[in-house]
C-alpha positions in Angstrom: -5.8 -100.7 72.0 -9.4 -101.6 72.3 -10.6 -105.3 72.8 -12.7 -107.4 70.7 -16.0 -106.0 72.0 -14.6 -102.3 71.9 -13.9 -103.2 68.4 -17.3 -104.4 67.7 -18.9 -101.6 69.5 -16.9 -99.1 67.2 -18.1 -100.9 63.8 -21.6 -100.9 65.3 -21.3 -97.3 65.9 -20.2 -96.7 62.3 -22.9 -98.9 60.8 -25.5 -97.2 62.9 -24.2 -93.9 61.8 -24.3 -94.8 58.0 -27.9 -96.0 58.3 -28.9 -92.9 60.0 -27.3 -90.7 57.2 -28.8 -93.1 54.5 -32.3 -92.7 56.0 -31.8 -88.9 56.3 -30.8 -88.8 52.5 -33.6 -90.9 51.5 -36.3 -88.7 53.5 -34.7 -85.4 52.1 -34.8 -87.1 48.5 -38.5 -87.9 49.2 -39.0 -84.3 50.4 -37.7 -82.9 47.4 -39.5 -85.1 45.0 -42.8 -84.3 46.7 -42.3 -80.6 46.3 -40.9 -80.8 42.8 -44.2 -82.6 41.8 -46.2 -80.1 43.7 -44.3 -77.2 42.1 -45.1 -78.5 38.5 -48.8 -78.7 39.0 -48.5 -75.3 40.5 -47.9 -73.8 37.1 -51.3 -74.8 36.5 -52.6 -73.7 39.9 -53.7 -77.4 40.5 -53.1 -78.9 44.0 -52.8 -82.6 44.3 -54.5 -85.2 46.8 -52.3 -87.6 48.7 -53.2 -90.5 46.4 -52.1 -88.6 43.4 -48.6 -88.1 44.9 -48.4 -91.6 45.9 -49.1 -92.9 42.3 -47.0 -90.3 40.6 -44.0 -90.8 42.6 -44.1 -94.5 43.0 -44.9 -94.6 46.8 -47.7 -97.0 46.9 -45.9 -99.7 49.0 -44.7 -97.2 51.7 -47.7 -95.5 53.1 -46.0 -94.9 56.4 -43.1 -93.1 54.7 -45.4 -90.9 52.5 -47.6 -90.1 55.6 -44.3 -89.0 57.6 -42.9 -87.0 54.8 -45.9 -85.0 54.1 -46.4 -84.2 58.0 -43.0 -82.9 58.1 -43.2 -80.7 55.3 -46.5 -79.3 56.5 -44.9 -78.8 59.8 -42.1 -76.7 58.2 -44.7 -75.0 56.0 -43.0 -76.4 52.9 -46.4 -77.3 51.5 -49.9 -76.7 52.6 -53.2 -78.6 53.1 -56.7 -77.6 52.3 -59.6 -79.6 51.7 -57.5 -82.6 51.3 -55.3 -81.0 48.5 -51.4 -80.5 48.8 -50.0 -77.4 47.5 -46.7 -75.4 47.8 -49.2 -72.2 48.4 -51.2 -71.5 51.6 -54.5 -70.7 49.5 -57.7 -72.3 50.2 -58.8 -70.7 46.7 -56.8 -73.5 44.8 -58.6 -76.3 46.5 -61.9 -74.6 45.8 -61.1 -74.0 42.5 -59.7 -77.7 41.9 -63.1 -79.1 43.5 -65.3 -76.9 41.0 -63.0 -77.9 38.2 -63.1 -81.7 38.8 -66.9 -81.6 39.2 -67.1 -79.8 35.6 -64.6 -82.4 34.1 -66.8 -85.4 35.6 -69.8 -84.0 33.8 -67.7 -83.5 30.5 -66.0 -86.6 30.4 -68.9 -88.9 29.2 -69.2 -86.5 26.1 -65.7 -86.6 25.6 -65.5 -90.4 25.5 -68.5 -90.4 23.0 -66.8 -88.1 20.6 -63.4 -89.7 20.8 -65.1 -93.1 19.7 -66.9 -91.0 16.9 -63.4 -89.6 15.7 -62.0 -93.3 15.8 -64.4 -93.9 12.7 -62.4 -91.6 10.7 -60.1 -93.0 7.7 -56.5 -94.1 8.9 -57.3 -93.4 12.8 -55.8 -96.2 14.6 -55.7 -94.7 18.3 -57.8 -92.1 20.3 -57.1 -90.7 23.8 -58.2 -88.0 25.6 -55.5 -85.5 26.8 -55.1 -81.9 28.1 -56.6 -80.6 31.3 -59.7 -82.9 31.1 -57.4 -86.0 31.2 -56.3 -84.8 34.6 -59.9 -84.5 35.6 -60.1 -80.6 35.4 -62.2 -78.4 33.4 -62.6 -74.6 33.8 -65.5 -72.7 32.3 -63.8 -72.2 28.9 -62.6 -75.9 28.7 -61.9 -77.7 25.4 -62.1 -81.4 24.9 -58.4 -82.3 23.6 -57.4 -85.7 21.7 -54.4 -87.5 21.4 -54.5 -89.4 17.9 -52.4 -92.1 16.3 -52.5 -92.5 12.7 -51.7 -95.4 10.4 -48.3 -95.2 9.1 -47.6 -92.9 6.6 -51.3 -91.6 6.4 -51.2 -89.0 9.1 -52.0 -86.1 7.0 -54.8 -87.8 5.0 -56.3 -88.6 8.5 -55.8 -85.4 9.9 -57.3 -83.5 6.8 -60.5 -85.8 6.8 -60.8 -84.9 10.4 -60.4 -81.1 10.1 -62.5 -80.7 7.2 -65.3 -82.2 9.6 -64.2 -79.7 12.3 -64.9 -76.7 10.2 -68.5 -78.0 10.0 -68.5 -77.8 13.7 -67.9 -74.2 13.7 -71.6 -73.7 12.3 -73.1 -75.1 15.5 -70.5 -73.6 17.9 -69.0 -76.9 19.1 -65.7 -76.6 17.7 -64.1 -76.6 21.3 -65.4 -80.2 21.5 -63.0 -81.3 18.6 -59.4 -80.0 19.5 -57.4 -82.6 17.8 -54.1 -81.2 18.8 -51.5 -83.9 18.7 -51.1 -86.5 15.8 -48.6 -89.3 15.3 -48.5 -92.2 13.2 -47.4 -95.9 14.0 -44.1 -95.4 11.9 -42.7 -93.2 14.7 -44.5 -93.2 18.1 -41.4 -92.3 20.3 -42.0 -88.7 21.7 -38.6 -87.6 21.3 -39.2 -84.5 23.7 -38.7 -86.2 26.9 -39.2 -84.2 29.9 -41.7 -83.7 32.7 -44.2 -82.0 30.5 -44.3 -84.8 27.9 -43.9 -87.5 30.7 -47.1 -86.1 32.5 -49.0 -85.9 29.4 -48.3 -89.5 28.5 -49.1 -90.7 32.2 -52.5 -89.0 32.4 -53.7 -89.6 28.9 -57.5 -91.5 28.9 -57.6 -94.0 26.1 -60.8 -94.0 24.5 -60.3 -96.4 21.3 -57.7 -98.5 19.5 -56.4 -100.7 22.1 -53.5 -102.1 20.1 -52.0 -99.1 19.0 -52.3 -97.2 22.4 -50.8 -100.2 24.0 -47.8 -100.2 21.7 -47.5 -96.4 22.1 -47.2 -96.6 25.8 -44.8 -99.6 25.6 -42.5 -97.3 23.3 -42.6 -94.6 25.7 -41.6 -96.5 28.7 -39.0 -93.6 29.3 -42.0 -91.8 30.9 -41.6 -94.4 33.8 -38.1 -92.5 34.6 -40.2 -89.7 36.1 -43.3 -91.9 37.4 -42.0 -95.5 38.0 -45.4 -97.0 39.0 -47.8 -94.9 37.2 -50.2 -97.2 35.2 -51.8 -96.4 32.2 -55.7 -96.8 32.1 -56.7 -99.9 29.9 -59.4 -100.4 27.3 -61.8 -103.1 28.3 -64.0 -103.4 25.2 -62.5 -102.3 22.1 -64.5 -103.8 19.6 -65.9 -101.8 16.9 -68.0 -102.2 13.7 -66.0 -101.1 10.7 -68.0 -98.6 8.5 -67.6 -98.0 4.7 -67.1 -94.5 5.5 -63.8 -95.5 7.1 -63.0 -98.6 5.1 -63.5 -97.4 1.8 -61.3 -94.3 1.7 -58.4 -96.5 3.2 -58.9 -98.9 0.5 -59.0 -96.2 -2.1 -55.7 -94.8 -1.1 -53.8 -97.6 -0.2 -51.4 -97.3 -3.0 -48.9 -95.0 -4.3 -51.7 -92.3 -5.1 -52.2 -92.5 -1.3 -48.3 -92.0 -0.7 -48.2 -88.7 -3.0 -51.5 -87.4 -1.4 -50.3 -87.5 2.1 -47.0 -85.9 1.1 -48.9 -83.2 -0.9 -51.3 -82.6 2.3 -48.2 -82.0 4.5 -46.8 -79.7 2.2 -49.7 -77.5 1.7 -50.5 -77.4 5.5 -47.1 -76.7 6.4 -47.2 -73.7 3.9 -50.6 -72.4 5.1 -49.2 -72.6 8.9 -46.2 -70.6 7.9 -48.3 -67.9 6.4 -50.5 -67.7 9.6 -47.1 -67.3 11.7 -45.6 -64.7 9.5 -49.1 -62.8 10.1 -48.7 -63.3 13.5 -52.2 -64.7 13.8 -53.4 -65.6 17.4 -56.0 -68.0 19.0 -59.2 -67.3 21.1 -56.7 -67.1 24.2 -54.5 -64.4 22.4 -51.6 -66.8 21.9 -49.5 -66.9 18.7 -51.0 -69.9 16.6 -48.2 -72.6 16.0 -47.9 -76.1 14.4 -45.0 -78.4 15.1 -45.0 -80.9 12.0 -43.1 -83.4 10.2 -44.1 -86.4 8.2 -44.9 -88.4 11.3 -46.2 -85.7 13.6 -48.4 -82.8 13.8 -48.5 -81.0 17.5 -50.3 -77.7 18.1 -48.0 -75.5 20.1 -50.0 -72.0 20.8 -47.3 -69.4 22.1 -45.0 -72.1 22.6 -47.2 -73.3 25.3 -44.7 -76.5 26.5 -41.7 -74.2 26.4 -43.3 -71.6 28.7 -44.7 -74.4 30.9 -41.1 -75.6 31.3 -39.7 -72.4 32.0 -42.2 -71.4 34.6 -41.6 -74.8 36.4 -37.7 -74.3 36.3 -38.1 -70.8 37.8 -40.3 -72.3 40.8 -37.9 -74.9 41.5 -34.9 -71.8 41.6 -37.3 -70.1 43.9 -37.7 -73.0 46.1 -33.9 -73.7 45.9 -34.5 -76.9 44.6 -32.8 -76.5 41.0 
């Protein structure tokens, strides 16, 4: 029978062994999280910097752990590093592509913010943010400028119609790709119901342009995105004072009644019918994808070629290939 010191030694050994096991589990968990994040962005052929990995995964307070984990993954060739960018593929071309795309995005962003502030002047528009690849600081040679739009409650379809009537004029000058208003919600239903890594990253990377109050409410309502990215902070609008123009205020005054209610419902109905006809005819966009619109009273979302579903399917396949499913 062991004496008191022997018992103490056994207890210490057990505690140390537990601590080692917990430490190993934490390290493996961090490794898996990093590889999963890189695998998702690899769907878009987009490597990440260490700073981006840190912020997406909420590892800001533990620089040493992050550095150690990245070194271990590099040593075992689970990930690769080129020009300061981490990827699951050993390809310098990915880093070069990103560098070129970042430079192009930096040049486009001032124009995107200017256009976004202009779009905020349309009737019933309450919030505007830049979305898509540009919100992630990337633009290829065929890049569009995508916008996420919050409309006044129960006036989404009036707002959308005004904006898309204007967009038709941009086809005359060939600037329609600067006005890709792909995602509308209204203040009545700001919770994004499709809650996955795709929508989580889209929310986390939105670049607010105008409509601070509505955008702040949107981010607060969609705190679920922090399940994916615990410490990811949304960029805040500093100065959001805009002079109200009669072109915005007069139509809002004119339709702030039962006529406006009926008009919004009617525009939803005819837009739905028109997109159903496009689907039945198999119409495709400039990229060759089947044109599709997901819509309801409080939502209008472009989804060409079931884009979100295809991205998630590719991501899941990457996890299977990496044995991380």
